[in-house]
C-alpha positions in Angstrom: 0.0 0.0 0.0 1.5 3.3 -1.0 -1.1 5.6 0.5 -3.8 5.4 3.1 -6.3 7.4 5.1 -5.0 8.9 8.3 -6.3 10.3 11.5 -4.2 12.3 13.9 -5.3 12.0 17.5 -4.3 13.1 21.0 -7.3 11.7 22.9 -9.4 8.5 22.7 -11.1 8.5 19.3 -13.3 6.5 17.0 -11.2 6.3 13.9 -13.8 4.7 11.7 -17.3 3.2 11.8 -17.7 0.1 9.7 -15.2 -2.4 8.3 -11.6 -1.5 7.3 -8.0 -2.3 7.6 -5.6 -0.9 10.2 -2.1 -0.4 8.8 -0.3 1.1 11.8 0.3 4.0 14.2 3.0 6.6 14.1 3.7 8.1 17.6 4.9 11.7 17.3 5.1 12.3 21.1 4.4 10.4 24.2 4.8 11.3 27.9 3.1 11.2 31.3 2.7 7.4 31.4 1.5 7.1 27.8 -0.6 4.1 26.6 -2.4 3.1 23.4 -5.1 0.3 23.0 -6.9 -0.5 19.8 -10.4 -1.9 19.5 -12.6 -3.5 16.8 -15.6 -1.3 17.8 -16.8 2.3 17.8 -16.0 2.7 21.5 -13.6 1.3 24.0 -15.5 -2.0 24.5 -15.6 -5.6 23.4 -13.1 -6.9 20.8 -9.5 -5.9 21.4 -7.2 -5.7 18.3 -4.1 -4.6 20.2 -4.0 -4.6 24.0 -2.5 -1.8 26.0 1.1 -0.9 25.2 3.5 1.9 26.1 4.4 3.9 22.9 7.7 5.5 22.3 7.9 8.9 20.5 9.2 8.8 17.0 8.2 5.2 16.4 5.9 3.6 13.8 4.0 0.5 15.0 2.9 -1.6 12.0 -0.5 -3.2 12.9 -1.7 -5.1 9.8 -5.2 -6.0 11.1 -8.7 -6.0 9.7 -11.6 -4.6 11.8 -15.3 -5.3 11.3 -17.4 -3.0 13.5 -15.1 0.0 13.6 -11.7 1.1 14.8 -11.5 2.9 18.2 -8.2 3.9 19.8 -7.9 4.5 23.5 -5.2 7.0 24.6 -3.8 7.2 28.1 -1.3 9.8 29.4 -0.2 12.3 26.8 0.1 10.9 23.2 0.1 12.6 19.8 -0.2 9.9 17.1 -1.4 9.3 13.6 -3.4 6.2 12.8 -3.1 4.9 9.2 -6.1 2.9 7.9 -8.0 1.8 4.8 -11.8 1.4 4.3 -13.0 -2.0 3.1 -13.9 -1.7 -0.5 
């Protein structure tokens, strides 16, 4: 994939409603006990794609995963990151 949709976030956010493909997350900055968790849902509930991890600033985390219901990212601490994703065609 040479290009994708992207959503820059600093708080817990619904990235997409409906099916799609998660490509990865680039973390621009992370402090104050930062955490990220990714869900296959439109809220922080039910199916977990990636459980809670501690991100490091300046790092791209490849996450090649499909989601069905939606993609929701939970942010803890202070994190500025960009989520790269594709809709299901």
